[in-house]
C-alpha positions as CSV (number, residue, x, y, z in Angstrom):
1,M,-3.6,-25.7,1.9
2,S,-6.0,-26.6,4.7
3,T,-7.6,-30.1,4.9
4,N,-10.0,-29.3,7.8
5,V,-12.5,-27.2,5.8
6,S,-16.0,-26.1,6.8
7,T,-18.7,-26.3,4.1
8,N,-18.8,-22.5,3.8
9,T,-16.1,-21.1,1.6
10,E,-15.5,-17.7,0.0
11,T,-13.6,-16.7,-3.1
12,I,-11.6,-13.5,-3.9
13,T,-9.7,-12.8,-7.0
14,L,-6.3,-11.0,-6.8
15,G,-4.0,-9.5,-9.3
16,G,-0.5,-9.0,-7.8
17,G,1.9,-9.4,-10.8
18,C,2.9,-12.8,-12.1
19,F,0.3,-15.3,-11.0
20,W,2.9,-18.0,-10.4
21,C,4.4,-16.1,-7.5
22,T,1.0,-15.1,-5.9
23,E,-0.3,-18.7,-6.3
24,A,2.8,-20.1,-4.6
25,V,2.2,-18.0,-1.5
26,Y,-1.5,-18.7,-1.1
27,E,-1.0,-22.4,-1.6
28,R,0.9,-22.4,1.7
29,V,-1.6,-20.4,3.8
30,R,-3.6,-22.1,6.4
31,G,-7.4,-21.7,5.7
32,V,-6.9,-21.5,1.9
33,V,-8.8,-24.3,0.3
34,A,-7.9,-23.8,-3.4
35,V,-5.9,-21.4,-5.6
36,E,-6.3,-21.2,-9.3
37,S,-4.4,-19.0,-11.8
38,G,-6.3,-17.2,-14.5
39,Y,-7.1,-14.1,-16.3
40,S,-9.9,-11.5,-15.7
41,N,-11.2,-8.0,-16.1
42,G,-10.1,-7.6,-19.7
43,R,-11.6,-6.9,-23.1
44,I,-11.7,-10.4,-24.5
45,A,-13.1,-13.7,-23.2
46,R,-10.9,-16.7,-22.8
47,P,-7.6,-15.2,-23.8
48,T,-4.5,-17.3,-24.1
49,Y,-1.3,-16.6,-22.1
50,E,0.4,-15.5,-25.3
51,Q,-2.5,-13.0,-25.9
52,V,-2.3,-11.7,-22.4
53,C,1.4,-11.2,-22.6
54,T,1.0,-8.8,-25.5
55,G,-0.6,-6.3,-23.1
56,D,-3.4,-5.7,-25.7
57,T,-6.2,-7.7,-24.0
58,G,-6.7,-5.5,-20.9
59,C,-6.7,-8.8,-18.9
60,V,-4.8,-9.1,-15.7
61,E,-3.0,-12.2,-14.4
62,V,-4.9,-13.2,-11.3
63,V,-5.3,-15.9,-8.7
64,R,-8.7,-17.0,-7.5
65,V,-8.3,-17.8,-3.8
66,R,-11.0,-19.9,-2.2
67,F,-10.8,-19.8,1.6
68,D,-12.6,-21.0,4.7
69,P,-13.7,-17.9,6.6
70,A,-13.8,-19.9,9.8
71,Q,-10.0,-20.3,9.5
72,I,-8.9,-17.1,7.8
73,T,-10.8,-13.9,7.2
74,L,-11.0,-11.9,4.0
75,R,-9.1,-9.1,5.8
76,E,-6.2,-11.5,6.6
77,V,-6.2,-12.8,3.0
78,L,-5.9,-9.2,1.8
79,E,-3.2,-8.3,4.4
80,I,-1.1,-11.2,3.0
81,F,-1.7,-9.8,-0.5
82,F,-0.2,-6.5,0.5
83,V,2.8,-8.3,1.9
84,V,3.6,-10.3,-1.2
85,H,3.4,-7.5,-3.8
86,D,4.2,-3.8,-4.2
87,P,0.9,-2.0,-4.5
88,T,2.6,1.3,-5.4
89,T,3.9,0.5,-8.8
90,L,1.4,1.0,-11.7
91,N,1.3,-1.9,-14.1
92,R,4.5,-3.4,-12.8
93,Q,5.8,-5.9,-10.3
94,G,9.6,-6.2,-10.3
95,N,10.8,-6.9,-13.9
96,D,7.2,-7.8,-15.0
97,V,5.8,-4.7,-16.8
98,G,2.4,-4.3,-18.5
99,T,-1.3,-3.9,-17.6
100,Q,-1.5,-7.6,-17.1
101,Y,0.6,-7.2,-14.0
102,R,-1.4,-4.5,-12.4
103,S,-2.4,-4.6,-8.7
104,G,-6.1,-5.4,-8.3
105,I,-8.6,-6.9,-6.0
106,Y,-11.6,-8.3,-7.9
107,V,-14.5,-8.8,-5.6
108,H,-17.4,-11.3,-5.7
109,S,-19.8,-9.3,-3.4
110,P,-20.6,-5.9,-2.0
111,E,-19.4,-7.1,1.4
112,Q,-16.0,-8.1,-0.1
113,E,-15.8,-4.6,-1.7
114,H,-16.3,-3.0,1.6
115,V,-13.6,-4.9,3.3
116,A,-11.2,-4.4,0.4
117,R,-11.8,-0.6,0.5
118,E,-11.1,-0.6,4.2
119,V,-7.8,-2.5,3.9
120,V,-6.6,-0.5,0.8
121,A,-7.3,2.7,2.7
122,E,-5.3,1.6,5.7
123,V,-2.4,0.5,3.5
124,N,-2.6,3.7,1.4
125,A,-2.4,5.8,4.6
126,K,0.7,4.0,5.7
127,L,2.3,4.4,2.3
128,G,1.6,8.1,1.9
129,G,-1.2,7.8,-0.6
130,R,0.8,5.9,-3.2
131,V,-1.3,2.7,-3.5
132,V,-2.5,2.1,-7.1
133,T,-4.4,-1.1,-6.4
134,E,-7.7,-1.2,-8.3
135,I,-10.9,-2.6,-6.7
136,A,-13.6,-3.9,-9.1
137,A,-16.0,-6.7,-9.5
138,E,-14.5,-9.8,-11.0
139,R,-15.6,-10.1,-14.6
140,D,-14.9,-12.4,-17.5
141,Y,-12.7,-14.7,-15.5
142,S,-11.1,-17.6,-17.3
143,R,-8.8,-20.3,-16.0
144,A,-5.2,-20.1,-17.2
145,E,-3.8,-23.0,-19.1
146,D,-3.0,-26.2,-17.2
147,Y,0.7,-25.7,-17.3
148,H,0.3,-22.5,-15.2
149,Q,-1.6,-24.2,-12.4
150,H,0.5,-25.0,-9.3
151,Y,3.5,-23.9,-11.2
152,F,6.2,-24.0,-8.5
153,A,4.8,-27.2,-7.0
154,N,5.1,-28.8,-10.4
155,H,8.5,-27.2,-11.3
156,P,10.5,-27.2,-8.0
157,G,13.7,-26.5,-9.9
158,Q,12.5,-23.1,-11.1
159,G,14.1,-20.3,-9.2
160,L,11.8,-17.6,-10.4
161,L,9.9,-17.1,-7.1
162,R,11.4,-14.1,-5.5
163,L,10.8,-11.7,-2.7
164,R,9.6,-8.5,-4.3
165,R,11.1,-5.2,-3.3
166,R,8.9,-3.3,-0.8
167,P,8.0,0.3,-1.4
168,Q,9.4,3.0,0.8
169,G,7.5,2.8,4.0
170,G,7.9,-0.9,4.0
171,E,7.1,-1.0,7.6
172,V,3.6,-1.9,6.4
173,S,4.9,-5.1,5.0
174,Q,7.0,-5.9,8.1
175,D,4.1,-5.2,10.4
176,L,1.6,-7.3,8.4
177,C,4.1,-10.0,7.9
178,R,4.7,-10.4,11.6
179,A,1.0,-10.3,12.3
180,R,0.2,-12.9,9.8
181,A,3.2,-15.2,10.1
182,R,1.1,-17.6,12.2
183,R,-1.2,-18.1,9.2
184,L,1.6,-19.5,7.0
185,S,2.3,-23.2,7.0
186,R,4.9,-25.1,5.2
187,S,2.6,-28.2,4.9
188,R,1.2,-29.1,1.6
189,R,-2.3,-30.5,1.0
């Protein structure tokens, strides 16, 4: 994550399957100031991981991404999002199945909603209208338990982080990946 940060930051909340995997990606993106795993947009406040795993809470596993718009735009944050998960599978990412793994962009302002809708429309056009990513205002966010935070950084021996299978029409991912490769950095805080 970036150490040269302006005083103005923005936050977007993203659901792209298991929050460990999404968190691990954004922790390496230049311009991202902080990433926090949590739960949102469900029917109960402050659920536990065990409750969310039942699929009965309506909550989605999310990451809150705080970024410096002087270093990376919201559009770029969202383009990375569409590279690291499959937006065409309803309530599923790889072997993770359930509403808690749905694809979602949870916005914090009308301006973010506008940008999110533009990016989703572009990706949807390239994928033949198959994108199932929901866009909604973030609500009822709660931070996940401490042991979920910075999971792969704290558990380097875990081999769970994987590249997810791209949908047919994966040229979207390849194009975005090439365009955004310059944003990725291997450096840690």
